[in-house]
DOZA-740196 format. One record per residue: residue number from 1; x, y, z of N, C-alpha, C in turn; residue in three letters. Coordinates in steps of 0.1 Angstrom, whole numbers, always signed. Example, Ala and Ser with C-alpha at 12.3 -4.5 7.8 and 13.67 -1.06 7.14 Angstrom:
<sites>
     i     npx     npy     npz    capx    capy    capz     cpx     cpy     cpz    aa
     1    +132     -57     +78    +123     -45     +78    +132     -33     +78   ALA
     2    +128     -22     +71    +137     -11     +71    +129      +0     +79   SER
</sites>
This chain:
<sites>
     i     npx     npy     npz    capx    capy    capz     cpx     cpy     cpz    aa
     1    +188    -607     -88    +179    -614     -84    +169    -594     -71   MET
     2    +176    -595     -63    +176    -581     -55    +173    -570     -67   ALA
     3    +181    -570     -67    +180    -554     -79    +166    -561     -85   LEU
     4    +161    -564     -91    +151    -569    -102    +136    -565     -94   HIS
     5    +137    -570     -83    +127    -565     -67    +129    -555     -62   ALA
     6    +139    -547     -65    +136    -528     -61    +128    -525     -69   GLU
     7    +137    -534     -85    +130    -522     -93    +115    -523     -92   ASP
     8    +112    -535     -99     +93    -543     -91     +90    -535     -86   ASP
     9     +98    -532     -72     +89    -527     -59     +90    -511     -69   THR
    10    +102    -503     -70     +97    -493     -77     +92    -487     -86   GLY
    11     +86    -505     -99     +76    -499    -104     +62    -502    -106   ASP
    12     +62    -512     -94     +46    -512     -87     +45    -496     -80   GLY
    13     +54    -490     -73     +48    -478     -66     +46    -467     -75   SER
    14     +52    -464     -87     +46    -457     -97     +31    -458    -106   LEU
    15     +33    -474    -107     +15    -474    -111      +2    -475    -101   ILE
    16      +9    -477     -87      +0    -474     -78      +0    -456     -78   GLU
    17      +3    -451     -80      +3    -436     -78      -2    -433     -90   HIS
    18      -4    -438    -105      -3    -435    -116     -20    -440    -120   LEU
    19     -22    -452    -104     -39    -458    -103     -47    -449     -97   ILE
    20     -40    -441     -91     -46    -435     -83     -49    -417     -84   GLU
    21     -41    -417     -92     -37    -401    -100     -55    -404    -113   LEU
    22     -52    -414    -120     -65    -418    -127     -78    -416    -125   ARG
    23     -81    -425    -106     -95    -424     -97     -93    -412     -95   MET
    24     -90    -399     -94     -89    -391     -85     -89    -377     -99   ARG
    25     -90    -379    -110     -95    -375    -123    -103    -379    -128   LEU
    26    -110    -396    -123    -121    -396    -134    -129    -396    -116   MET
    27    -128    -396    -105    -137    -388     -96    -145    -378    -102   ARG
    28    -132    -365     -99    -137    -349    -105    -145    -349    -118   GLY
    29    -141    -357    -128    -142    -358    -139    -163    -358    -143   LEU
    30    -165    -365    -129    -176    -376    -126    -187    -370    -123   ALA
    31    -181    -358    -109    -187    -352    -108    -193    -335    -113   GLY
    32    -184    -335    -118    -185    -322    -121    -198    -321    -133   THR
    33    -196    -336    -143    -204    -344    -153    -222    -341    -147   GLY
    34    -216    -353    -133    -230    -352    -125    -237    -336    -121   LEU
    35    -233    -324    -123    -241    -317    -118    -242    -303    -127   VAL
    36    -234    -311    -140    -235    -301    -151    -249    -308    -162   LEU
    37    -248    -324    -160    -259    -329    -162    -276    -320    -162   LEU
    38    -274    -320    -142    -282    -317    -138    -289    -299    -135   GLY
    39    -275    -294    -142    -274    -279    -146    -285    -275    -163   LEU
    40    -284    -290    -170    -288    -283    -187    -305    -281    -188   LEU
    41    -306    -288    -175    -323    -280    -179    -327    -270    -175   PRO
    42    -319    -261    -160    -318    -246    -163    -309    -242    -172   PHE
    43    -307    -242    -184    -292    -237    -188    -299    -223    -195   ALA
    44    -307    -225    -197    -313    -208    -205    -321    -205    -192   ASN
    45    -324    -207    -187    -330    -198    -172    -312    -193    -166   THR
    46    -303    -201    -163    -291    -191    -158    -290    -182    -169   LEU
    47    -290    -184    -178    -281    -171    -187    -292    -159    -189   TYR
    48    -301    -162    -185    -321    -152    -183    -315    -149    -169   GLY
    49    -308    -149    -158    -303    -142    -146    -291    -143    -143   MET
    50    -283    -143    -155    -267    -134    -155    -269    -125    -169   LEU
    51    -281    -130    -176    -277    -109    -186    -286    -100    -180   ALA
    52    -297    -103    -164    -304     -92    -158    -295     -85    -156   GLN
    53    -276     -84    -149    -274     -69    -155    -276     -54    -161   PRO
    54    -271     -69    -172    -272     -56    -184    -286     -56    -189   LEU
    55    -293     -62    -188    -306     -62    -190    -316     -45    -186   LEU
    56    -313     -50    -170    -314     -42    -168    -311     -28    -169   ASP
    57    -304     -22    -179    -295      -5    -182    -295      -6    -192   LYS
    58    -304     -14    -202    -305     -12    -215    -318      -7    -216   LEU
    59    -318      +7    -228    -325     +10    -229    -340      +5    -234   PRO
    60    -352      +8    -235    -369      +4    -235    -371      +1    -254   ASP
    61    -368     -12    -255    -372     -23    -265    -357     -25    -270   GLY
    62    -345     -22    -265    -328     -32    -266    -336     -47    -259   ALA
    63    -324     -54    -263    -323     -68    -261    -309     -70    -266   HIS
    64    -309     -89    -261    -295     -93    -265    -295    -104    -275   LEU
    65    -294    -102    -285    -290    -109    -295    -286    -120    -304   ILE
    66    -287    -127    -305    -281    -143    -315    -276    -138    -331   ALA
    67    -261    -136    -329    -258    -133    -342    -261    -144    -351   ILE
    68    -249    -152    -343    -246    -171    -347    -254    -175    -348   GLU
    69    -265    -188    -355    -271    -197    -357    -273    -209    -349   VAL
    70    -264    -209    -340    -262    -217    -329    -260    -215    -313   ALA
    71    -260    -201    -319    -258    -195    -301    -268    -195    -290   SER
    72    -284    -195    -299    -293    -194    -285    -286    -214    -282   PRO
    73    -283    -221    -283    -283    -233    -275    -269    -236    -271   PHE
    74    -261    -230    -276    -243    -229    -270    -235    -219    -257   PHE
    75    -245    -210    -260    -243    -196    -253    -240    -202    -239   ALA
    76    -262    -206    -241    -260    -219    -226    -259    -229    -219   PRO
    77    -253    -234    -232    -246    -248    -222    -227    -239    -224   LEU
    78    -228    -234    -229    -215    -235    -228    -214    -229    -210   LYS
    79    -228    -212    -204    -226    -207    -189    -226    -221    -181   LEU
    80    -237    -237    -187    -242    -244    -181    -225    -252    -172   ALA
    81    -217    -254    -188    -208    -258    -179    -197    -251    -171   PHE
    82    -199    -242    -175    -190    -228    -161    -193    -229    -155   PHE
    83    -204    -225    -144    -217    -232    -138    -206    -240    -129   THR
    84    -207    -255    -139    -207    -267    -130    -191    -267    -125   ALA
    85    -186    -258    -132    -169    -257    -123    -169    -258    -118   LEU
    86    -176    -242    -114    -175    -232     -98    -183    -243     -91   VAL
    87    -194    -247     -92    -202    -256     -83    -191    -261     -76   VAL
    88    -186    -278     -81    -176    -285     -74    -163    -282     -77   THR
    89    -153    -268     -76    -147    -264     -70    -143    -270     -61   MET
    90    -147    -275     -51    -148    -278     -40    -147    -291     -37   PRO
    91    -148    -295     -51    -149    -317     -44    -136    -313     -58   TRP
    92    -134    -309     -65    -120    -308     -73    -110    -308     -67   LEU
    93    -112    -296     -63     -96    -296     -47     -93    -303     -39   LEU
    94    -109    -311     -39    -107    -320     -27     -96    -335     -31   TYR
    95    -101    -338     -41     -98    -345     -52     -79    -354     -50   GLN
    96     -77    -334     -52     -61    -329     -56     -55    -327     -42   ALA
    97     -58    -325     -31     -61    -330     -19     -58    -344      -9   TRP
    98     -63    -349     -21     -67    -361     -14     -57    -372     -18   ALA
    99     -52    -360     -34     -40    -371     -40     -25    -371     -37   PHE
   100     -29    -358     -33      -5    -350     -31     -10    -350     -11   VAL
   101     -19    -357      -2     -16    -351     +10     -10    -365     +16   ALA
   102      -9    -375     +10      -3    -388     +19     +11    -381     +19   PRO
   103     +20    -373     +11     +34    -372      +9     +37    -357     +15   GLY
   104     +24    -351     +28     +33    -335     +29     +32    -344     +49   LEU
   105     +36    -329     +50     +39    -332     +65     +30    -328     +74   TYR
   106     +25    -330     +85     +13    -330    +100     +17    -314     +91   LYS
   107     +19    -306     +96     +20    -291     +94     +17    -289     +90   ARG
   108     +19    -293     +70     +19    -285     +64      +4    -289     +59   GLU
   109      -2    -300     +62     -17    -304     +59     -22    -295     +70   LYS
   110     -22    -294     +81     -28    -280     +92     -31    -269     +86   ARG
   111     -22    -269     +75     -21    -251     +63     -27    -249     +56   LEU
   112     -30    -263     +50     -31    -264     +33     -47    -261     +33   ALA
   113     -45    -273     +45     -67    -273     +40     -76    -258     +45   MET
   114     -74    -249     +54     -74    -234     +60     -72    -230     +47   PRO
   115     -62    -231     +46     -54    -221     +28     -64    -223     +13   LEU
   116     -69    -238     +17     -75    -242      +5     -94    -236      +5   LEU
   117     -97    -238     +17    -106    -233     +17    -116    -221     +16   ALA
   118    -100    -214     +20    -103    -196     +18     -99    -190      +8   SER
   119     -94    -201      -4     -89    -200     -18    -101    -203     -21   ALA
   120    -110    -210     -20    -120    -213     -30    -133    -199     -18   VAL
   121    -134    -198      -9    -147    -189      -7    -142    -175     -13   ALA
   122    -131    -170     -12    -129    -162     -17    -133    -161     -29   LEU
   123    -120    -169     -34    -128    -165     -49    -152    -168     -53   PHE
   124    -153    -172     -48    -168    -169     -48    -172    -157     -41   TYR
   125    -165    -154     -32    -166    -143     -29    -168    -126     -36   VAL
   126    -150    -125     -51    -150    -123     -57    -158    -126     -68   GLY
   127    -163    -133     -69    -174    -132     -82    -191    -125     -79   CYS
   128    -190    -126     -69    -205    -125     -65    -204    -111     -64   ALA
   129    -194    -105     -57    -191     -89     -57    -192     -91     -75   PHE
   130    -187     -90     -76    -188     -87     -95    -196     -87     -98   ALA
   131    -211     -96     -99    -222    -101    -106    -236     -88     -95   PHE
   132    -229     -86     -81    -241     -78     -75    -238     -62     -72   PHE
   133    -222     -59     -80    -224     -40     -78    -211     -45     -91   PHE
   134    -200     -46     -99    -195     -43    -104    -200     -44    -119   VAL
   135    -205     -57    -128    -215     -54    -139    -226     -46    -140   LEU
   136    -232     -45    -128    -245     -28    -127    -239     -15    -132   PRO
   137    -224     -15    -120    -220      -6    -124    -210      +2    -139   SER
   138    -203      -9    -145    -202      -8    -156    -211      -8    -170   VAL
   139    -221     -18    -168    -233     -15    -180    -243      -4    -177   PHE
   140    -241      +3    -168    -245     +21    -168    -241     +24    -170   ARG
   141    -222     +30    -170    -216     +37    -173    -217     +31    -194   PHE
   142    -218     +21    -196    -221     +15    -212    -231     +26    -213   LEU
   143    -239     +16    -209    -249     +28    -216    -249     +48    -219   THR
   144    -248     +52    -210    -244     +61    -207    -242     +72    -219   LEU
   145    -227     +63    -225    -220     +68    -228    -219     +64    -245   VAL
   146    -232     +54    -253    -230     +51    -260    -241     +67    -268   THR
   147    -232     +68    -283    -229     +77    -288    -249     +75    -296   PRO
   148    -255     +89    -297    -266     +86    -298    -271     +84    -313   ASP
   149    -288     +73    -314    -288     +68    -325    -280     +57    -330   GLY
   150    -275     +53    -320    -267     +35    -318    -277     +25    -311   VAL
   151    -280     +16    -316    -289     +13    -308    -278      -1    -304   ALA
   152    -278      -1    -286    -263     -14    -280    -276     -27    -274   MET
   153    -270     -37    -290    -279     -47    -290    -270     -61    -284   MET
   154    -265     -62    -274    -250     -69    -276    -252     -88    -282   THR
   155    -243     -92    -288    -247    -102    -294    -249    -111    -275   ASP
   156    -249    -123    -273    -253    -134    -262    -237    -136    -262   ILE
   157    -227    -143    -270    -217    -148    -267    -209    -139    -267   ASN
   158    -207    -133    -270    -200    -115    -265    -200    -111    -252   ALA
   159    -215    -112    -245    -220    -105    -237    -212    -121    -221   TYR
   160    -214    -135    -227    -210    -141    -220    -199    -140    -217   LEU
   161    -186    -143    -225    -174    -144    -232    -168    -128    -219   ASP
   162    -177    -115    -223    -170    -104    -213    -175    -111    -199   PHE
   163    -183    -112    -192    -194    -114    -178    -182    -123    -178   VAL
   164    -177    -136    -181    -169    -148    -178    -156    -142    -174   LEU
   165    -150    -133    -183    -134    -127    -175    -131    -117    -168   VAL
   166    -148    -109    -171    -152    -103    -152    -147    -112    -137   ILE
   167    -154    -120    -144    -158    -132    -125    -142    -141    -126   PHE
   168    -135    -140    -137    -122    -150    -138    -111    -137    -129   LEU
   169    -114    -128    -136    -104    -111    -129    -105    -109    -116   ALA
   170    -125    -109    -109    -125    -105     -97    -123    -115     -94   PHE
   171    -124    -133     -93    -123    -143     -86    -109    -143     -78   GLY
   172     -97    -141     -91     -85    -140     -89     -83    -129     -83   LEU
   173     -81    -120     -83     -83    -110     -80     -79    -112     -63   SER
   174     -86    -116     -62     -97    -118     -43     -84    -134     -39   PHE
   175     -76    -135     -44     -70    -143     -38     -57    -136     -32   GLU
   176     -54    -122     -32     -42    -124     -31     -39    -128     -15   LEU
   177     -50    -125      -5     -43    -131      +9     -38    -139     +10   PRO
   178     -43    -154      +0     -42    -162      +1     -25    -162      -8   VAL
   179     -23    -153     -14     -11    -157     -24      -1    -156     -17   ALA
   180      -7    -144     -12      +3    -134      +3     +13    -140     +11   LEU
   181      -2    -150     +17      +4    -162     +28     +14    -171     +26   VAL
   182      +9    -176     +13     +19    -187     +10     +34    -187      +3   ILE
   183     +37    -167      +1     +48    -164      -4     +53    -164      +9   LEU
   184     +48    -163     +23     +55    -159     +35     +58    -174     +41   VAL
   185     +53    -179     +40     +50    -199     +45     +63    -204     +35   LEU
   186     +64    -202     +25     +72    -206     +14     +89    -201     +24   MET
   187     +85    -190     +29    +102    -184     +28    +103    -168     +15   GLY
   188    +101    -168      +3    +103    -164      -4    +102    -146      -2   TRP
   189     +94    -142     +14     +92    -132      +8     +87    -130     +25   VAL
   190     +96    -117     +37     +83    -115     +45     +76    -106     +54   THR
   191     +68    -106     +63     +55    -100     +69     +64     -83     +66   THR
   192     +71     -80     +66     +82     -67     +72     +82     -64     +51   ASP
   193     +84     -73     +45     +87     -66     +32     +79     -64     +28   GLN
   194     +68     -71     +25     +53     -69     +24     +48     -56     +30   LEU
   195     +53     -50     +41     +50     -34     +44     +58     -25     +39   ARG
   196     +70     -28     +34     +76     -20     +38     +71     -16     +17   GLU
   197     +66     -26      +7     +67     -28      -4     +49     -21      -9   ALA
   198     +44     -19      +4     +30     -18      +2     +24      -1      -6   ARG
   199     +37      +8     -12     +33     +19     -22     +32     +15     -30   GLY
   200     +44      +6     -37     +47      +2     -48     +34     -12     -51   TYR
   201     +30     -19     -35     +18     -22     -44      +4     -19     -47   ALA
   202      -1      -9     -42      -7      -2     -43      -8      +5     -56   ILE
   203      +6     +17     -62      +2     +15     -75      +3      +0     -85   VAL
   204      +7      -7     -78      +3     -20     -93      -8     -20     -93   GLY
   205     -13     -23     -76     -31     -24     -80     -35     -19     -88   VAL
   206     -39      -5     -84     -43      +7     -99     -43      +4    -111   PHE
   207     -29      +2    -115     -25      -1    -125     -34     -14    -132   VAL
   208     -30     -28    -131     -37     -48    -131     -50     -43    -128   LEU
   209     -57     -31    -120     -74     -28    -122     -75     -21    -132   ALA
   210     -69     -19    -136     -70      -2    -152     -68     -10    -167   ALA
   211     -62     -25    -166     -59     -36    -178     -67     -45    -175   VAL
   212     -81     -44    -165     -85     -59    -162     -98     -54    -163   ILE
   213    -102     -45    -161    -112     -39    -162    -120     -30    -170   THR
   214    -129     -31    -175    -139     -18    -184    -132      -9    -185   PRO
   215    -133      +2    -196    -123     +14    -194    -134     +26    -179   PRO
   216    -141     +26    -173    -145     +33    -167    -140     +33    -156   ASP
   217    -140     +44    -149    -131     +44    -135    -141     +34    -121   VAL
   218    -148     +42    -120    -163     +31    -110    -160     +10    -112   ILE
   219    -157     +12    -114    -153      -6    -117    -137      -8    -113   SER
   220    -130      +5    -120    -108      +4    -114    -112      +6    -101   GLN
   221    -123     +13     -97    -119     +18     -82    -125      +6     -71   LEU
   222    -137      +0     -80    -146     -13     -70    -132     -32     -81   MET
   223    -121     -27     -80    -118     -41     -85     -94     -32     -72   LEU
   224    -103     -18     -73     -86     -18     -69     -86     -14     -53   ALA
   225     -99      -2     -49     -98      -7     -33    -103     -20     -29   ILE
   226    -109     -25     -32    -106     -42     -26     -97     -51     -26   PRO
   227     -87     -47     -34     -78     -57     -35     -64     -52     -23   MET
   228     -62     -34     -22     -62     -31     -13     -64     -30      -1   CYS
   229     -69     -37      +6     -77     -43     +16     -74     -50     +17   LEU
   230     -74     -64      +8     -72     -75      +9     -58     -81     +10   LEU
   231     -49     -66      +6     -31     -71      +5     -32     -64     +19   TYR
   232     -38     -56     +25     -36     -59     +43     -38     -69     +51   GLU
   233     -55     -71     +43     -56     -87     +53     -45     -96     +51   ALA
   234     -40     -97     +39     -29    -109     +34     -17    -108     +42   GLY
   235     -17     -91     +49      +0     -85     +56      -7     -97     +73   ILE
   236     -17     -93     +76     -21     -99     +87     -21    -113     +91   VAL
   237     -23    -115     +80     -26    -135     +83     -17    -137     +83   ALA
   238      -7    -137     +70      +5    -137     +69     +14    -135     +86   ALA
   239     +13    -128     +88     +19    -124    +106     +14    -137    +116   ARG
   240      +4    -136    +111      -3    -144    +121      +6    -161    +120   LEU
   241      +6    -161    +109      +7    -178    +109     +29    -177    +107   LEU
   242     +29    -164    +105     +44    -165    +102     +57    -178    +111   ALA
   243     +50    -176    +125     +54    -188    +142     +60    -201    +130   PRO
   244     +41    -205    +124     +44    -213    +124     +50    -214    +111   LYS
   245     +56    -212    +102     +59    -213     +88     +72    -214     +91   ALA
   246     +76    -205    +104     +97    -210    +109     +93    -224    +115   GLY
   247     +89    -228    +119     +87    -241    +126     +81    -252    +116   SER
   248     +78    -246    +100     +74    -258     +94     +92    -259     +86   LEU
   249    +100    -250     +84    +107    -251     +77    +118    -264     +85   ARG
   250    +121    -256    +102    +128    -264    +113    +125    -279    +106   ASP
   251    +108    -280    +108    +108    -295    +113    +115    -306     +95   GLU
   252    +109    -297     +86    +119    -301     +69    +131    -301     +69   GLN
   253    +136    -299     +75    +157    -293     +76    +156    -302     +88   ALA
</sites>
C-alpha cells in the first residue's frame, strides 16, 4: 500500500508539471495570438515599412512585384506573424522562465533574469541595426551592380524571406556576449581562455560574416566589427560574473 501511495504521489507530481507546462504554453500562444490579431489590420502597412529600405534604392519606375497569385495576401500575413513573435518574445520567455524557475537555486535565479533580459535586448538591437544600417547598404550595393538592361524588381515573398534571414542572422549574432557569459558560468571556458582565443575568434567572426551576409564587403564588415566588439564585451561581463559563477558551483556541489 505504501509503494502504491508513493507511485500515486510521483504520478501526481508529473501530472501537475504537465498541467503547468500546458498552462504556460497556452498563455504564451494566447499572448502571441492576441498581438497577431491586433497587427493583422496593419499587415500591409508593416510590409510597406519593411520594404522601404529597398524602395529607397530602386531606380525610378522600379517596384516590388508579386509573382504568385496569393502573395499579396500571404506575404503581409507572414510578416505580421513574425512581428507578433518578436513583439511577444519577452512574454514567451517569461512563461518559460516561470515554468523552470521553481527548480533553480536562488543564485541561478539572480543570474538568469539579467541574462534573459540582456538576450532579448541584444536581439532587438541586432534587428534594429540590420534594418537601419545594413539593409540600406546591401540594397545600395545590389542596385549598383545590377547589369545594364536588367530591371531590378524583386518578388515580395523573396524580399521578405531575405530580410527575415538578415534579421535572424544579426539578432542571433548580437547574442554573443550572453553566450560567452553562459559558457563561463557553466565552467566550460574561462575568461583567460577567451582572451587567448581572441585571434581565432576574430578569424571565425569574419568567416561567419562572409557566409551569412550578402556578397558585399560593407555588410560583412558591418556584422564582423560589431561581433568583435561584442566578443570583448562578453569577456568583460564574464570576468565580472566569474566570482559568482564559482560560488554558484560551490553551492550546487
